[in-house]
C-alpha positions as CSV (number, residue, x, y, z in Angstrom):
1,M,0.0,0.0,0.0
2,S,1.3,3.4,-1.0
3,P,1.7,6.0,1.7
4,K,-0.8,8.8,1.8
5,P,0.6,11.4,-0.6
6,P,1.7,14.7,1.0
7,L,-0.6,17.6,0.6
8,G,0.2,20.0,-2.2
9,S,2.1,23.2,-2.0
10,S,-0.8,25.6,-1.4
11,Y,0.5,28.9,-0.1
12,R,0.8,29.4,3.6
13,P,1.6,32.9,4.9
14,D,2.7,31.5,8.2
15,I,5.7,29.8,6.5
16,D,6.7,33.2,5.1
17,G,6.5,34.5,8.6
18,L,8.8,31.6,9.8
19,R,11.2,32.6,7.0
20,S,11.2,36.1,8.3
21,I,12.3,34.8,11.8
22,A,15.0,32.7,10.2
23,V,16.5,35.5,8.1
24,L,16.3,38.1,10.9
25,L,18.1,35.7,13.3
26,V,20.9,35.5,10.7
27,L,21.0,39.3,10.2
28,V,21.1,40.0,14.0
29,F,24.0,37.6,14.2
30,H,26.0,38.8,11.2
31,F,25.6,42.5,12.1
32,N,26.0,41.9,15.8
33,L,23.1,44.1,16.6
34,V,22.1,42.9,20.0
35,G,23.7,40.8,22.7
36,I,21.3,37.8,22.4
37,G,22.1,37.2,18.7
38,K,25.2,35.1,19.1
39,A,23.4,32.0,17.8
40,G,21.5,33.7,15.0
41,F,23.2,31.4,12.5
42,I,20.6,28.8,13.5
43,G,18.2,30.7,11.2
44,V,19.9,28.7,8.4
45,D,18.8,25.5,10.0
46,V,15.2,26.8,10.0
47,F,15.6,27.5,6.3
48,F,16.7,24.0,5.7
49,V,13.7,22.5,7.3
50,I,11.3,24.8,5.4
51,S,13.0,23.9,2.1
52,G,12.8,20.2,2.8
53,F,9.1,20.5,3.6
54,L,8.1,22.6,0.6
55,I,10.2,20.8,-2.0
56,S,9.3,17.3,-0.9
57,S,5.6,18.2,-0.7
58,L,5.7,19.7,-4.2
59,I,7.6,17.0,-5.9
60,W,5.8,14.0,-4.4
61,S,2.4,15.5,-5.0
62,Q,3.3,16.1,-8.7
63,L,4.7,12.6,-9.0
64,E,1.5,11.1,-7.6
65,K,-0.5,13.1,-10.3
66,G,1.9,12.1,-13.0
67,R,2.8,15.8,-13.7
68,F,6.4,16.0,-12.5
69,A,9.1,16.9,-15.0
70,L,12.7,17.5,-14.0
71,S,13.2,20.1,-16.7
72,T,10.3,22.2,-15.4
73,F,11.4,21.7,-11.8
74,Y,15.0,22.8,-12.5
75,L,13.8,25.7,-14.6
76,R,11.6,27.0,-11.7
77,R,14.5,26.6,-9.2
78,F,16.9,28.6,-11.4
79,R,14.2,31.2,-12.0
80,R,13.9,31.6,-8.3
81,L,17.5,31.5,-7.4
82,A,19.8,32.6,-10.2
83,P,18.8,36.1,-11.3
84,A,19.1,37.8,-7.9
85,F,22.3,35.9,-7.2
86,I,23.9,37.0,-10.4
87,C,22.9,40.6,-9.8
88,V,24.4,40.5,-6.3
89,Q,27.6,39.0,-7.6
90,L,27.9,41.6,-10.4
91,L,27.2,44.4,-7.9
92,L,29.8,43.1,-5.5
93,L,32.4,42.9,-8.2
94,A,31.6,46.4,-9.4
95,C,32.0,47.8,-5.8
96,A,35.1,45.7,-5.3
97,Y,36.7,47.4,-8.3
98,F,36.6,50.7,-6.4
99,L,36.8,49.6,-2.8
100,F,39.0,46.4,-2.7
101,L,42.7,46.2,-2.9
102,P,44.2,43.6,-5.3
103,N,44.6,40.8,-2.8
104,D,41.0,41.2,-1.6
105,V,39.9,41.1,-5.2
106,A,41.9,37.9,-5.8
107,D,40.2,36.2,-2.9
108,L,36.8,37.4,-4.1
109,I,37.4,35.9,-7.5
110,K,38.0,32.5,-6.0
111,Q,34.8,32.8,-4.0
112,T,32.8,34.0,-7.0
113,V,33.7,31.0,-9.2
114,F,32.9,28.5,-6.4
115,A,29.7,30.3,-5.5
116,Q,28.5,30.5,-9.1
117,T,29.0,26.8,-9.5
118,Y,27.4,26.1,-6.1
119,L,30.5,24.5,-4.7
120,I,31.6,27.3,-2.3
121,N,30.7,25.1,0.7
122,F,33.6,22.8,-0.3
123,Y,36.0,25.8,-0.7
124,L,35.0,27.2,2.7
125,W,35.2,23.8,4.4
126,K,38.9,23.6,3.4
127,S,39.8,27.2,4.1
128,V,37.5,29.0,6.5
129,N,36.2,28.4,10.1
130,Y,32.7,29.9,10.0
131,F,33.1,31.0,13.7
132,G,36.7,32.2,13.3
133,L,37.9,35.8,13.0
134,Q,39.0,35.3,9.4
135,A,35.4,34.5,8.4
136,E,34.5,38.2,8.8
137,N,36.6,39.0,5.6
138,I,35.0,36.5,3.3
139,S,32.7,38.4,1.0
140,L,30.6,35.4,0.0
141,L,30.7,33.4,3.2
142,H,26.9,33.2,3.5
143,C,26.7,31.4,0.2
144,W,27.7,28.1,1.7
145,S,24.0,27.4,2.7
146,L,22.8,28.3,-0.8
147,A,25.3,25.7,-2.2
148,V,24.0,23.1,0.2
149,E,20.4,23.8,-0.8
150,E,21.2,23.8,-4.5
151,Q,23.1,20.5,-4.2
152,F,19.9,19.1,-2.5
153,Y,17.7,20.5,-5.2
154,L,19.9,18.8,-7.9
155,T,20.0,15.4,-6.3
156,Y,16.9,14.9,-4.2
157,P,14.3,15.0,-7.1
158,L,16.3,12.1,-8.8
159,L,16.1,10.1,-5.6
160,L,12.4,10.8,-5.3
161,I,11.7,9.7,-8.9
162,G,13.5,6.4,-8.2
163,V,11.6,5.8,-4.9
164,H,8.3,6.7,-6.5
165,R,8.9,4.3,-9.3
166,Y,10.3,1.3,-7.5
167,A,9.4,1.6,-3.8
168,R,6.4,4.0,-3.3
169,R,5.2,2.5,-0.1
170,Y,8.6,2.9,1.5
171,F,8.8,6.7,0.9
172,P,8.6,7.5,4.7
173,V,11.1,4.8,5.5
174,F,13.4,6.2,2.8
175,L,13.2,9.7,4.4
176,V,13.8,8.3,7.9
177,A,16.8,6.4,6.7
178,I,18.3,9.5,5.1
179,A,17.6,11.6,8.2
180,A,19.0,9.0,10.6
181,A,22.2,8.3,8.6
182,S,22.8,12.0,8.0
183,F,22.2,12.9,11.7
184,A,24.6,10.1,12.8
185,L,27.2,11.4,10.4
186,N,26.8,15.0,11.7
187,V,27.3,13.8,15.3
188,A,30.3,11.7,14.3
189,L,32.0,14.5,12.5
190,V,31.2,17.5,14.7
191,G,33.9,16.8,17.2
192,K,37.1,16.3,15.1
193,H,35.8,17.4,11.7
194,A,33.5,20.3,12.6
195,G,34.0,22.0,9.3
196,A,32.7,19.1,7.3
197,A,29.7,18.7,9.7
198,F,28.9,22.4,9.3
199,Y,29.5,23.0,5.5
200,L,28.7,19.7,3.7
201,L,25.4,18.3,2.5
202,P,25.8,14.7,3.8
203,A,25.9,16.0,7.4
204,R,23.1,18.5,6.8
205,A,20.7,16.4,4.8
206,W,18.9,15.3,7.9
207,E,17.6,18.8,8.4
208,L,16.1,18.8,4.9
209,A,14.8,15.3,5.3
210,L,13.2,16.3,8.6
211,G,11.2,18.9,6.7
212,A,10.2,16.4,4.1
213,L,8.9,14.0,6.8
214,L,6.5,16.7,8.0
215,S,4.4,16.0,5.0
216,F,3.2,12.8,6.6
217,A,2.3,14.3,9.9
218,Q,0.4,17.4,8.7
219,E,-2.9,15.7,8.0
220,W,-3.2,14.6,11.6
221,F,-2.4,18.1,12.8
222,R,-4.9,19.5,10.4
223,R,-7.7,17.5,12.1
224,H,-6.7,18.2,15.7
225,E,-6.6,21.7,17.1
226,W,-5.0,21.4,20.6
227,P,-1.8,19.7,19.2
228,R,-1.3,22.7,16.9
229,H,-1.3,25.1,19.9
230,V,1.1,22.8,21.8
231,A,3.3,22.6,18.8
232,A,3.4,26.4,18.4
233,L,4.4,26.7,22.0
234,L,7.1,24.0,21.9
235,G,8.4,25.2,18.5
236,T,8.8,28.8,19.8
237,A,10.5,27.6,23.0
238,A,12.9,25.4,21.1
239,I,14.1,28.1,18.7
240,A,14.3,30.6,21.6
241,A,16.3,28.0,23.6
242,G,18.7,27.6,20.7
243,V,19.4,31.3,20.8
244,A,19.6,31.5,24.6
245,L,21.6,28.3,25.3
246,Y,24.3,28.5,22.7
247,T,27.8,29.2,23.8
248,P,31.1,28.9,21.9
249,L,31.6,25.6,23.8
250,V,28.8,24.0,21.8
251,A,29.9,21.7,18.9
252,F,27.6,22.8,16.1
253,P,25.6,21.5,14.4
254,G,25.7,18.2,16.4
255,Y,22.9,17.6,18.8
256,F,22.4,21.3,19.4
257,A,21.0,21.7,15.9
258,L,17.9,19.8,17.1
259,Y,16.7,23.0,18.8
260,P,16.2,25.1,15.7
261,T,15.3,22.2,13.4
262,L,12.7,20.6,15.7
263,G,11.4,24.0,16.6
264,A,10.9,24.9,12.9
265,A,9.3,21.5,12.3
266,A,6.8,22.1,15.2
267,L,5.9,25.6,13.9
268,I,5.3,24.2,10.4
269,L,2.9,21.6,11.8
270,A,1.3,24.2,14.1
271,G,0.3,26.2,11.0
272,T,-1.6,23.5,9.2
273,G,-5.4,23.7,8.9
274,T,-6.8,26.7,10.7
275,G,-3.4,27.2,12.4
276,S,-2.6,28.0,16.0
277,W,-2.5,31.0,18.4
278,L,0.9,31.9,16.7
279,S,-0.4,31.8,13.1
280,P,-1.9,35.4,13.1
281,I,1.5,36.7,14.3
282,L,3.5,34.8,11.7
283,S,0.9,35.7,9.0
284,C,0.8,39.5,9.7
285,R,1.8,41.7,6.7
286,P,5.3,42.8,7.9
287,M,6.3,39.2,8.7
288,V,5.0,37.9,5.5
289,Y,6.7,40.6,3.5
290,I,10.1,40.0,5.1
291,G,9.6,36.2,4.5
292,R,8.8,36.8,0.8
293,V,12.0,38.9,0.3
294,S,14.1,36.7,2.6
295,Y,16.1,35.2,-0.2
296,S,17.1,38.6,-1.6
297,L,17.7,39.8,1.9
298,Y,19.9,36.9,2.7
299,L,21.9,37.4,-0.5
300,I,22.5,41.1,-0.1
301,H,23.1,41.6,3.6
302,W,26.6,40.0,4.0
303,P,28.1,41.8,1.0
304,V,26.7,45.1,2.4
305,R,28.4,44.5,5.7
306,I,31.7,43.6,4.0
307,L,31.6,46.7,1.7
308,I,30.7,49.1,4.5
309,E,33.1,47.7,7.0
310,S,36.0,47.8,4.6
311,S,35.3,51.5,3.9
312,I,35.3,52.9,7.4
313,P,37.9,53.1,10.2
314,E,35.8,51.3,12.8
315,Y,32.7,49.3,12.5
316,T,30.7,50.7,15.4
317,V,27.2,49.8,16.6
318,G,25.8,52.8,14.6
319,W,27.4,51.5,11.4
320,R,26.0,48.0,12.0
321,W,22.5,49.3,12.3
322,F,23.1,51.5,9.2
323,S,24.2,48.3,7.3
324,F,21.1,46.6,8.4
325,L,18.9,49.4,7.1
326,V,20.8,49.6,3.8
327,S,20.3,45.8,3.4
328,L,16.6,46.2,3.8
329,A,16.4,49.0,1.3
330,M,18.5,47.2,-1.3
331,T,16.5,44.0,-0.7
332,S,13.3,45.8,-1.7
333,V,14.8,46.9,-4.9
334,L,16.4,43.6,-5.7
335,F,13.2,41.7,-5.0
336,H,10.7,43.9,-6.9
337,L,12.9,44.6,-9.9
338,V,14.7,41.2,-10.3
339,E,13.7,38.2,-8.2
340,D,9.9,38.5,-8.3
341,P,9.4,39.5,-12.0
342,V,11.7,36.8,-13.3
343,R,10.2,34.1,-10.9
344,K,6.7,35.0,-12.1
345,G,7.7,35.1,-15.7
346,T,6.9,38.8,-16.1
347,V,10.4,39.1,-17.4
348,F,11.9,36.4,-19.7
349,A,8.5,34.7,-19.9
350,S,9.6,31.7,-22.1
351,G,12.0,29.1,-20.9
352,R,14.3,29.7,-23.8
353,R,14.5,33.4,-23.1
354,F,15.3,32.8,-19.4
355,V,18.0,30.2,-20.2
356,A,19.6,32.6,-22.7
357,A,19.5,35.4,-20.1
358,Y,20.9,33.1,-17.4
359,A,23.7,32.1,-19.7
360,V,24.5,35.8,-20.4
361,G,24.5,36.6,-16.7
362,V,26.8,33.7,-15.8
363,T,29.1,34.6,-18.7
364,A,29.2,38.2,-17.5
365,V,30.2,37.1,-14.0
366,M,32.9,34.8,-15.3
367,V,34.3,37.4,-17.7
368,V,34.6,40.0,-15.0
369,A,36.2,37.4,-12.7
370,F,38.6,36.3,-15.4
371,S,39.6,39.9,-16.1
372,A,40.4,40.4,-12.4
373,Y,42.3,37.1,-12.4
374,R,44.4,38.0,-15.4
375,T,45.3,41.4,-14.0
376,G,46.2,40.2,-10.5
377,G,43.1,41.7,-8.9
378,W,43.0,44.8,-11.2
379,R,46.4,45.9,-9.9
380,F,46.5,48.6,-12.6
381,R,44.0,50.7,-10.6
382,F,46.5,51.9,-8.0
383,P,50.0,53.3,-7.8
384,A,52.7,50.6,-7.6
385,E,53.8,51.8,-4.2
386,A,50.3,51.3,-2.8
387,V,50.0,47.8,-4.4
388,H,53.4,46.9,-3.0
389,M,52.3,48.0,0.5
390,A,49.0,46.0,0.2
391,D,51.0,42.9,-0.7
392,Y,52.4,42.8,2.8
393,E,49.2,41.1,3.8
394,K,50.8,37.9,2.3
395,D,54.0,38.6,4.2
396,Q,53.6,35.7,6.6
397,N,55.7,32.9,8.1
398,E,54.6,30.3,5.5
399,A,57.6,28.1,6.3
400,G,56.4,27.7,9.9
401,R,52.8,26.6,9.3
402,H,53.7,23.0,9.6
403,C,54.6,23.6,13.3
404,E,50.9,23.9,14.3
405,Y,50.0,21.4,17.0
406,A,48.9,18.2,15.4
407,G,47.3,16.4,18.3
408,A,48.6,13.1,19.7
409,A,51.5,12.9,17.1
410,W,52.7,16.5,17.8
411,E,56.2,15.6,19.2
412,K,57.1,14.1,15.8
413,Q,56.9,17.7,14.4
414,L,59.7,19.1,16.7
415,P,62.7,18.1,14.6
416,T,61.5,20.2,11.8
417,C,60.4,23.2,13.9
418,R,63.8,24.5,14.9
419,L,64.8,28.0,15.7
420,G,68.1,29.8,15.9
421,A,71.5,28.4,15.0
422,P,71.1,25.1,13.0
423,N,73.7,23.1,15.0
424,A,72.9,24.5,18.4
425,K,71.2,22.5,21.1
426,P,67.4,23.3,21.3
427,E,67.6,24.9,24.7
428,W,64.7,27.4,24.0
429,F,61.1,26.5,23.5
430,L,58.7,29.1,21.9
431,L,55.1,28.1,22.8
432,G,51.8,29.9,22.1
433,D,49.1,30.7,19.7
434,S,49.3,32.2,16.1
435,H,51.5,35.0,17.6
436,A,54.1,32.4,18.5
437,W,54.0,31.3,14.8
438,A,54.3,34.8,13.5
439,L,57.1,35.7,15.9
440,A,59.1,32.5,15.3
441,P,61.3,34.1,12.6
442,A,62.2,37.0,15.0
443,F,63.1,34.6,17.8
444,S,65.1,32.5,15.3
445,Q,67.1,35.6,14.2
446,F,67.6,36.6,17.9
447,L,68.8,33.1,18.9
448,D,71.0,32.8,15.8
449,S,72.8,36.0,16.7
450,R,73.6,34.4,20.0
451,N,74.5,31.0,18.5
452,Q,71.7,29.4,20.5
453,G,68.9,27.1,19.3
454,G,65.3,26.3,20.1
455,Q,62.1,24.7,19.0
456,T,58.5,26.0,18.6
457,I,54.9,24.6,18.5
458,F,51.8,26.7,18.2
459,I,48.1,26.4,17.8
460,H,45.6,29.0,16.6
461,A,43.4,30.8,19.1
462,C,44.7,29.0,22.2
463,M,46.7,30.7,25.0
464,P,49.6,28.7,26.4
465,V,48.0,28.5,29.8
466,L,46.9,25.3,31.5
467,G,43.2,24.6,32.0
468,L,41.8,27.4,29.8
469,G,39.7,27.3,26.6
470,N,38.1,24.4,24.8
471,D,39.2,20.8,24.9
472,Q,41.7,21.2,22.2
473,C,43.3,24.2,23.9
474,K,43.5,22.4,27.2
475,A,45.1,19.3,25.5
476,F,47.6,21.6,23.7
477,A,48.7,23.3,26.9
478,S,48.8,20.2,29.0
479,N,50.7,18.1,26.4
480,T,53.3,20.7,25.4
481,I,54.0,22.0,28.8
482,G,54.3,18.5,30.1
483,H,56.9,17.8,27.4
484,I,58.8,20.9,28.3
485,I,58.9,20.0,32.0
486,R,60.2,16.4,31.2
487,D,62.8,17.5,28.7
488,P,66.1,18.3,30.5
489,E,67.6,19.9,27.4
490,I,65.1,22.7,27.5
491,S,66.2,25.5,29.8
492,T,64.1,28.4,28.7
493,V,60.4,28.6,27.6
494,V,58.8,31.6,26.1
495,L,55.0,32.0,26.4
496,A,53.7,34.1,23.5
497,S,50.2,35.0,22.7
498,I,47.8,37.8,21.8
499,W,46.4,36.9,25.3
500,R,42.9,38.2,24.7
501,Q,41.1,35.5,22.7
502,E,39.3,34.0,25.7
503,F,38.2,37.5,26.7
504,E,36.6,38.5,23.4
505,G,33.4,36.5,24.1
506,D,31.0,36.6,27.0
507,F,32.9,34.3,29.2
508,L,36.2,32.6,29.8
509,V,36.2,28.8,29.8
510,G,38.1,27.5,32.8
511,P,38.9,24.1,34.3
512,G,36.1,21.6,34.1
513,N,34.7,23.5,31.1
514,I,33.1,26.0,33.6
515,P,32.2,29.3,31.9
516,F,33.3,32.3,33.9
517,K,31.8,35.8,33.2
518,G,32.6,39.3,34.1
519,D,35.3,40.0,36.6
520,E,35.6,36.2,37.3
521,R,37.4,35.8,34.1
522,A,40.5,37.8,35.2
523,V,40.5,35.9,38.5
524,V,40.5,32.5,36.8
525,F,43.1,33.7,34.3
526,K,45.4,34.8,37.1
527,Q,45.1,31.5,38.8
528,Q,45.7,29.4,35.7
529,F,48.5,31.7,34.5
530,A,50.3,31.4,37.9
531,E,49.8,27.6,37.9
532,T,51.4,27.3,34.4
533,V,54.4,29.5,35.4
534,R,54.8,27.7,38.7
535,R,55.0,24.3,37.1
536,L,57.6,25.4,34.6
537,A,59.6,27.3,37.2
538,D,59.5,24.3,39.7
539,A,60.9,22.2,36.9
540,G,63.9,24.5,36.7
541,K,62.8,26.3,33.5
542,R,63.5,30.0,32.9
543,V,60.0,31.4,32.0
544,I,59.9,34.4,29.7
545,V,56.5,36.0,28.9
546,W,56.0,37.8,25.6
547,E,53.4,40.4,26.6
548,A,50.5,41.5,24.4
549,I,51.4,43.3,21.2
550,P,49.6,46.6,20.5
551,T,46.8,46.0,18.0
552,A,45.7,48.3,15.2
553,K,42.1,49.2,14.4
554,Q,42.4,47.8,10.8
555,S,44.7,45.8,8.7
556,V,48.0,47.7,8.7
557,P,49.0,46.9,5.1
558,K,45.6,47.9,3.8
559,A,45.5,51.2,5.8
560,L,49.1,52.1,4.7
561,A,48.1,51.2,1.1
562,W,45.0,53.4,1.2
563,G,47.1,56.2,2.8
564,R,49.4,56.2,-0.2
565,I,46.5,56.1,-2.6
566,S,44.7,59.0,-0.9
567,H,47.9,60.9,0.0
568,R,46.9,61.2,3.6
569,S,47.6,59.5,6.8
570,I,45.0,57.0,8.1
571,D,45.1,56.8,11.9
572,I,44.5,53.2,12.9
573,A,47.1,53.0,15.7
574,T,46.0,52.3,19.3
575,T,47.4,54.5,22.1
576,H,49.6,53.2,24.9
577,R,47.0,54.1,27.4
578,D,44.3,52.1,25.6
579,H,46.6,49.2,25.2
580,E,47.4,49.2,28.9
581,Q,43.7,49.4,29.8
582,L,42.8,46.5,27.4
583,F,45.5,44.2,28.8
584,R,45.3,45.2,32.5
585,F,44.3,41.7,33.4
586,L,47.5,40.4,31.9
587,S,49.7,43.0,33.7
588,E,48.1,42.0,37.0
589,A,48.6,38.3,36.3
590,I,52.3,38.9,35.5
591,L,52.7,41.0,38.6
592,E,51.3,38.3,40.9
593,A,53.5,35.6,39.2
594,R,56.6,37.9,38.9
595,P,58.7,35.9,41.5
596,M,58.4,32.8,39.2
597,I,59.0,34.7,35.9
598,W,62.6,35.0,34.8
599,A,61.9,37.9,32.3
600,T,59.2,39.6,30.3
601,V,59.3,41.2,26.9
602,S,57.1,44.2,26.3
603,P,56.6,45.1,22.7
604,A,54.4,48.0,23.7
605,A,57.2,49.5,25.7
606,A,59.3,49.7,22.5
607,M,56.5,50.5,20.0
608,C,54.5,53.1,22.0
609,Q,57.1,55.4,23.3
610,S,55.5,58.5,21.8
611,G,52.0,57.7,23.0
612,G,50.7,56.3,19.8
613,C,52.1,52.9,18.8
614,V,54.1,52.5,15.6
615,L,52.9,50.3,12.8
616,E,55.8,50.4,10.3
617,D,59.6,50.4,10.4
618,N,61.4,52.1,7.5
619,G,58.4,51.8,5.3
620,I,57.8,48.1,6.2
621,P,54.5,47.2,7.9
622,L,55.1,45.5,11.2
623,Y,51.9,43.5,10.9
624,F,50.4,41.5,8.0
625,D,46.9,42.2,9.4
626,N,46.0,44.3,12.5
627,N,48.0,42.3,15.1
628,H,50.2,39.5,13.7
629,P,53.9,40.4,13.2
630,S,54.9,40.4,9.5
631,L,57.7,38.3,8.2
632,S,59.6,41.3,7.0
633,G,59.1,42.9,10.4
634,S,61.1,40.1,12.1
635,P,64.3,42.1,12.4
636,Y,62.4,44.8,14.2
637,F,61.0,42.4,16.8
638,A,64.4,40.6,17.0
639,R,65.9,44.0,18.1
640,I,63.2,44.3,20.8
641,L,64.2,40.8,22.1
642,S,67.9,41.8,22.1
643,S,67.3,45.1,23.8
644,Q,65.1,43.7,26.5
645,L,66.7,40.2,27.0
646,G,70.2,40.6,25.9
647,G,71.5,42.2,29.1
648,R,70.0,39.6,31.4
649,L,71.2,36.7,29.2
650,D,74.8,38.1,29.2
651,A,74.9,38.8,32.9
652,P,76.7,36.2,35.0
653,R,74.3,33.7,36.7
């Protein structure tokens, strides 16, 4: 017996209202508008459930009636998705011509090609942590979810055709199997392969399959009123809980993604039949309108943020709200002039005309991208001096990347992670986050000048302090410090870090994965910092602390390049006072642990002597972004090491 076919795809305004909630969650998160929006990315999970529900209902209903045609389905999908997407890409490329430096254009071109082929989720999986700081500079970051949906749209209809033809009665079983397998894969990957779990369709298909399964439950909900009211309450609570309970400790998607997905599923079921108490709210005109334009709004909002943020000295709260309002205004234009007319067939009415127009649009995007590629990011736009300055963003310690902590096998990396004189014993050990990696060439030059040797290991975004951060950070600190304590050849350990990563969120993760907020963070940091230094000192190691480096408000190479283009100075340097205020917690921790610390190195003392902190040395940017030392700046930082450590090292013991 065949399962009862899902109901058709008759229009439901409450689903547009649910779309509006989803897209507004994303915007609040991406624009960082309010403090409770840290988990706004779960709006994408709500979108996935909606897509699975609507597409599955539509296709199966048409298959049952013998009216489904792949060509018609794909044509409708591309009518819906492609025109607005092409317009946004062309607009972004046009703005990039005037606002982006060549290296940024080159990065945008890669993203453009992958996005246009709906493969950008693979590119981001390999290169970008969605929750990392580098994600904020990726112009088409948000397109990963569009790629996942498009991959679903391209493959799922083929699977449904096969199931309908050969196993109709097992359609629900088929969906349950997909959902179960995909969810299990998501849970299995989210720990050690979080990028794959986040970005790739196999680990996300369960969310779409969950939406598809709703087709078989909606008839029962249509006939019973009280379950719809309960579903509305539970669905609202689940989505709200997803927003309220998320912390950076959560492995996402994982089990946590059940909050937004089950919440969305419940709200879809609550809206069947005559609806629930929530339906009038979701169906009100403002909510429905935002839901109708949600695709255009999702497309345009992130490029708006990128373009505005790259054009101003500091992206303040006022600028964030301005970006939000600009996104809404541009969305209205994009929807009414492009997306809606093409989707309805008012423009390019025939399939042939649309396909021809689509081909022209894609060709235009690729031609512009190719022109940028062939000219190195349109380098001809700017003076050679400015382009040369901008190129310092690539001035990084590439040779040292292989020294990033590799888990259980990390000690095997040490023989190739040497510092200083090649034949000298590795008596020094440089340990820390990405700042240790960036500073390694400076330490190597310093040690080489003294005919001494050392080794280094680093890990991104983890302080070299015992018991702080996520599980990976804790394992890194415990394993490396344990090795240093046990190795009698190591006499001096340098702890180097930006020292602030655990203070940039709402809380500091301490021992036992306990989150500490407010003033408690500094207290816990002092305790764990002192414990780290004590263990090293008790083992007879000389502990040197590289203090926090002064950070700039923007990328230093970019600011210096734009200064040369505009023939004016761009003030992005921090002041010594602001730097001291920002890192007071570190100064207090060092003061308390001072008896156990052999020496400290203060880059701020050398760089901020005139009040403002220097950003370049003899025309060379000291940072390749706004805080990491550049490779070419290594001699400058080596001189700081010599001036602040040389005397103590040369003194008789």
